[in-house]
C-alpha positions as CSV (number, residue, x, y, z in Angstrom):
1,M,35.7,-17.8,-19.2
2,E,36.7,-21.2,-18.8
3,W,39.1,-21.5,-21.3
4,A,41.1,-18.5,-18.8
5,R,40.5,-20.3,-15.6
6,G,42.0,-23.7,-17.5
7,F,45.0,-21.7,-18.4
8,S,45.4,-20.1,-14.7
9,W,45.4,-23.3,-13.2
10,A,48.0,-24.6,-15.7
11,T,50.6,-21.5,-15.3
12,I,50.0,-22.0,-11.4
13,A,50.8,-25.5,-11.6
14,V,53.3,-24.8,-13.3
15,G,55.0,-22.4,-10.5
16,I,54.1,-24.7,-7.6
17,S,56.0,-27.2,-9.6
18,S,59.2,-25.6,-10.5
19,A,59.4,-23.9,-6.6
20,A,59.0,-27.9,-5.4
21,W,61.7,-29.0,-7.8
22,I,63.8,-26.3,-6.8
23,A,62.7,-26.7,-2.9
24,I,63.4,-30.5,-3.2
25,D,67.0,-29.9,-5.0
26,I,68.1,-27.5,-2.3
27,L,67.0,-29.8,0.4
28,R,69.4,-32.7,-1.2
29,G,72.2,-30.4,-1.4
30,P,74.4,-28.4,0.6
31,P,72.7,-25.4,1.2
32,Q,72.8,-21.9,0.2
33,K,75.4,-20.7,0.9
34,M,73.1,-17.4,1.8
35,R,70.7,-19.1,4.2
36,I,67.8,-16.9,3.4
37,M,68.0,-17.9,-0.7
38,N,66.6,-21.7,0.8
39,V,63.7,-19.6,0.8
40,V,64.5,-16.8,-2.1
41,W,64.9,-19.5,-4.7
42,P,61.4,-21.4,-4.4
43,L,59.3,-18.2,-3.5
44,T,60.9,-16.4,-7.2
45,A,60.0,-19.7,-9.0
46,L,55.8,-19.5,-8.2
47,Y,55.5,-16.7,-9.7
48,S,58.5,-16.8,-12.7
49,G,57.8,-20.7,-13.1
50,P,60.7,-21.9,-15.9
51,L,62.2,-18.6,-15.8
52,G,62.6,-19.1,-11.9
53,L,63.7,-23.0,-12.9
54,W,66.5,-21.9,-15.4
55,A,67.9,-19.0,-12.8
56,Y,68.1,-21.2,-10.2
57,V,69.9,-23.4,-12.3
58,R,72.0,-21.4,-14.2
59,L,73.1,-19.3,-10.8
60,G,71.7,-20.3,-8.1
61,R,73.4,-24.5,-8.2
62,G,76.4,-22.8,-7.5
63,E,76.3,-20.6,-4.9
64,R,76.3,-23.7,-2.0
65,D,78.3,-24.2,0.6
66,G,81.7,-25.6,-0.3
67,S,80.5,-26.1,-3.7
68,Q,83.5,-23.2,-4.6
69,H,87.0,-23.6,-4.5
70,P,88.6,-22.2,-1.1
71,H,90.8,-20.2,-2.9
72,S,88.3,-18.4,-5.0
73,G,88.2,-15.8,-3.2
74,N,85.0,-13.2,-3.0
75,H,82.8,-15.0,-5.3
76,S,79.8,-12.3,-5.6
77,Q,82.9,-9.9,-6.6
78,K,83.2,-12.6,-9.9
79,K,79.7,-12.6,-11.3
80,P,78.9,-9.9,-13.8
81,F,77.2,-6.8,-12.4
82,W,73.7,-7.6,-13.8
83,Q,74.1,-10.9,-12.2
84,Q,74.6,-9.1,-8.9
85,T,71.4,-7.3,-9.6
86,F,69.3,-10.1,-10.9
87,L,69.9,-11.5,-7.4
88,A,69.6,-8.7,-5.3
89,T,66.0,-8.0,-7.3
90,T,65.0,-11.6,-6.4
91,H,65.3,-12.1,-3.3
92,C,63.7,-8.3,-3.0
93,G,60.9,-10.2,-4.8
94,S,60.9,-12.8,-2.5
95,G,59.9,-10.9,0.3
96,C,56.9,-9.4,-1.6
97,T,55.6,-12.7,-2.9
98,L,55.7,-14.2,1.1
99,G,53.9,-11.0,2.0
100,D,51.1,-10.9,-0.6
101,L,50.3,-14.4,-0.9
102,V,49.5,-13.8,3.4
103,A,47.5,-10.6,2.4
104,E,45.7,-12.2,-0.3
105,S,45.0,-15.1,1.6
106,V,43.5,-13.4,4.8
107,L,41.6,-11.0,2.3
108,A,39.7,-13.6,0.5
109,F,38.0,-14.0,4.4
110,A,37.8,-10.3,5.0
111,P,38.4,-8.1,2.2
112,L,39.1,-4.5,2.6
113,V,37.5,-2.1,0.9
114,L,38.7,1.0,0.3
115,F,37.5,4.0,-1.9
116,G,34.7,1.8,-3.2
117,R,36.8,-1.0,-4.0
118,R,38.8,-4.3,-2.9
119,L,41.8,-3.4,-5.4
120,Y,42.5,-0.3,-3.2
121,G,42.2,-2.5,0.3
122,S,44.4,-5.3,-1.0
123,W,46.9,-3.0,-2.3
124,L,47.1,-1.6,1.5
125,V,47.4,-4.8,2.9
126,D,50.0,-6.0,0.5
127,F,52.6,-3.2,0.5
128,V,52.6,-3.9,5.1
129,F,52.6,-7.5,4.6
130,A,54.9,-7.1,2.1
131,Y,57.7,-4.7,3.7
132,V,57.4,-6.5,6.6
133,F,58.9,-9.6,5.3
134,G,61.0,-7.9,2.9
135,I,62.5,-6.0,6.2
136,V,62.6,-9.5,7.8
137,F,64.8,-10.6,4.8
138,Q,66.7,-7.5,4.6
139,Y,67.6,-8.0,7.8
140,F,69.1,-11.3,8.2
141,T,71.1,-11.1,4.8
142,I,72.7,-7.9,5.4
143,V,73.0,-8.8,9.8
144,P,75.5,-11.6,9.3
145,M,77.3,-10.8,6.7
146,R,78.5,-6.7,8.5
147,R,78.0,-8.0,11.9
148,L,75.9,-5.4,13.1
149,S,73.4,-4.7,16.1
150,R,70.2,-5.2,16.2
151,G,69.2,-2.0,16.1
152,E,71.7,-1.3,12.9
153,G,70.5,-4.1,11.7
154,I,66.7,-3.3,11.4
155,W,68.1,0.4,10.1
156,A,70.1,-1.0,7.1
157,A,67.4,-3.4,6.4
158,V,64.7,-0.6,6.0
159,R,67.1,1.7,4.1
160,A,67.8,-1.3,2.0
161,D,64.4,-2.2,1.2
162,T,62.3,0.7,1.1
163,F,63.5,1.5,-2.4
164,S,63.7,-1.5,-3.2
165,L,60.4,-2.9,-2.7
166,T,58.1,0.2,-3.3
167,A,59.8,0.4,-6.7
168,W,58.2,-3.9,-7.0
169,Q,55.0,-2.7,-5.6
170,V,54.6,0.1,-8.3
171,G,54.7,-2.5,-10.9
172,M,52.7,-4.9,-9.4
173,Y,50.2,-2.6,-8.8
174,G,50.1,-1.0,-12.3
175,W,50.2,-4.8,-13.7
176,M,46.9,-5.5,-11.4
177,A,45.1,-2.3,-12.5
178,V,45.4,-2.9,-15.9
179,A,44.1,-6.0,-15.1
180,V,40.7,-5.2,-13.6
181,F,40.3,-1.8,-15.5
182,L,41.4,-2.9,-18.8
183,L,41.6,-6.3,-19.2
184,F,38.0,-7.7,-17.2
185,H,36.8,-4.9,-16.4
186,R,35.8,-6.3,-12.8
187,E,37.2,-7.0,-9.9
188,L,39.7,-10.3,-9.2
189,P,38.7,-11.9,-5.8
190,P,41.7,-14.4,-4.8
191,T,39.4,-16.9,-4.5
192,D,39.6,-16.8,-8.5
193,P,42.5,-18.5,-10.1
194,I,42.6,-16.1,-13.1
195,F,43.7,-13.5,-10.1
196,W,46.7,-15.6,-9.2
197,L,47.7,-15.4,-12.8
198,M,47.6,-12.2,-12.7
199,M,49.3,-11.9,-9.8
200,Q,51.9,-13.9,-11.4
201,V,52.7,-11.4,-14.6
202,A,52.0,-8.4,-11.6
203,M,55.0,-10.0,-10.2
204,L,57.0,-10.1,-13.2
205,C,56.5,-6.6,-13.5
206,G,57.8,-5.6,-10.4
207,F,60.6,-7.2,-10.8
208,L,61.0,-5.1,-14.1
209,T,60.1,-1.8,-11.9
210,A,62.5,-2.9,-9.1
211,F,65.6,-3.9,-11.3
212,P,67.0,-0.2,-12.2
213,V,66.4,0.2,-8.2
214,N,68.5,-2.3,-7.1
215,W,71.0,-1.6,-9.5
216,W,71.2,2.1,-7.9
217,L,71.6,0.3,-4.4
218,L,74.1,-1.3,-5.1
219,R,76.0,1.2,-6.5
220,K,75.6,3.0,-3.8
221,G,76.5,0.5,-1.3
222,W,72.9,0.6,0.2
223,K,72.3,-3.1,-0.3
224,E,74.3,-6.0,-0.2
225,T,76.2,-8.1,-3.4
226,M,74.8,-11.5,-4.0
């Protein structure tokens, strides 16, 4: 089991290093056109590591104030739709990531047991925190773009994020259930580095389940293209 913990520490270090590289690069250059993406990209790299770093270099570095030609028009409309969906999904995932980080940090000191398992309690707390952060992220994306009032902005954020976040959490919870019931046959406490490795994998699974939902939400016009 020690080898698994060593591997877990390595993947955690890679994720943190990738996030730090992106954060430093953002601080050194012009900010993202969408200010919220200054937070989204490092959070994405925390769970995706080099994959998130590659995505930032490929899709994020060009999305800075002043980096586009002044007569280029609406740049988001020129992106392939899969890229727009990818960015919308990372945006959703960043709220989930931040919410889960906060929730699991709290649960490490004050675990909640439901139906005899800490896992089910963590799912409930994770969802609440992820949902709150997700709505906040959506609010500060949609309101400036649509110039909505506070009430309209909250409703638009709820409508845009509820389906997306739920789909993400389904993928995440599904993997954590596999880890607990099939791979390790025991609960994984947040103090164990293996837990965080499993959470990184769970986030990637969440991305996969949320991607088609974000595709649908963008087509429907409930989420803004990015």
